[in-house]
C-alpha positions, 0 to 999 in steps of 0.5 A, a space after each residue: 473469483 473466489 470460487 476458482 481460487 478455491 477449487 485451485 487449492 484444493 485441485 492442486 492439494 489433491 494432486 499432491 496427495 494422489 502423486 503420493 500415493 501413487 509413487 511413496 509406497 516405498 519401504 521407506 515412505 511406509 517406515 515413516 522415514 525421509 531423505 534428507 533429499 526429501 526434507 529439503 525439499 520439501 523445506 525449501 517449497 514451503 519457504 519459497 512459496 511464503 517468501 514468494 508471496 511475501 515478496 509480492 504484497 510488499 513489491 506492490 504495496 510498496 509501489 503503491 505508496 511510492 505512487 500515492 506520494 508521486 501524486 501528492 507532490 504533483 498537486 503541490 507543485 501545481 498549487 505553487 503555479 497556481 499560487 504564483 499566477 494569483 491575484 492579491 485577494 485569491 492568494 488567501 484561498 489557496 492558502 486556506 485549501 491547503 491548510 485543510 487538505 493538510 488537516 482534514 482530508 489528509 484524515 478522511 483519507 486514511 479511510 479511503 475518502 475524502 473531507 467534503 469541506 475541503 472540496 468545498 474550499 477548493 470550489 470556493 477559489 474557483 467561483 471567486 475567480 470565476 467572479 471576477 473580470 476576465 482578463 489574461 490572469 483570470 485566464 491563466 488562474 482558471 486553468 491553474 485550477 482546472 490542473 489542481 483539481 485533476 492532481 486533486 483527484 488522483 489523488 483521492 483515487 489513490 485512497 483506495 489502492 489495494 493489492 488482490 485480497 487473496 494473496 493475504 489469507 495466501 500470506 499466513 497460510 504460507 507462514 503456517 506452512 514454514 512453521 508447521 513443516 519442521 515438527 511434521 517433518 519430525 522436529 522433536 521439543 528440544 531447547 535448542 529445536 524450540 530456539 532455533 523454530 523459534 526465531 524462524 517464527 520471528 522471522 514470519 511473523 515480522 513479515 505478516 506484520 509488515 505487510 499486513 501494515 502496508 495494506 493502504 498507501 495513508 496508515 500504517 507505520 509507513 504512509 504518505 504524510 501532508 510534507 509536499 503540502 507543508 512545504 506548498 504553504 511555506 513557498 506560498 510564503 516566499 511568494 508572497 514575500 517577493 510581491 
């Protein structure tokens, strides 16, 4: 795949240069001057390329973020149902599992993994329920725990959500293209021009920073938080008081 991308880029550049060599032999081109239409086309093409890559990456990352956040709420709802059906001896174990999810499990997910101790905590809940006498409540509890385990596995899978890696070099490359276009097209160094290009550079830099810090749904300035599980603990307290 990487070789194919490199070949596509090289062939695209070679084709563009070849077309220029074949059709760009007018007096204006030999003198090195550009028409306003040509400048506008090149500038628009450069900026559009950067916007296209940036928009695709932001949309994909935002979609991954929302998907991962939704899965935490799915697991939290399953835990609420499990706590509702649980007997008095099982409820403290469920509370301990949720506490582990909020702490070490979420910290492990920032590195794309999971906390083994949290898995053990959930296994402890199941082992305890399986040891209970057979009853309709025990059957309901085991069914709830199956749902929690499924939702947990889906959540952990979200920790490895990524977008195609070649898009990130393309993002940086198109950003540089936007900044290099102006001096290549003949923009000279004066105070007003420097300020204008500096502002463009600031926008490009912000866009690249934003995208590169949205690559993982559990890290960066915008990331999934354990708020769903914190609300589950509050719900557990309410259910305990009602019993």
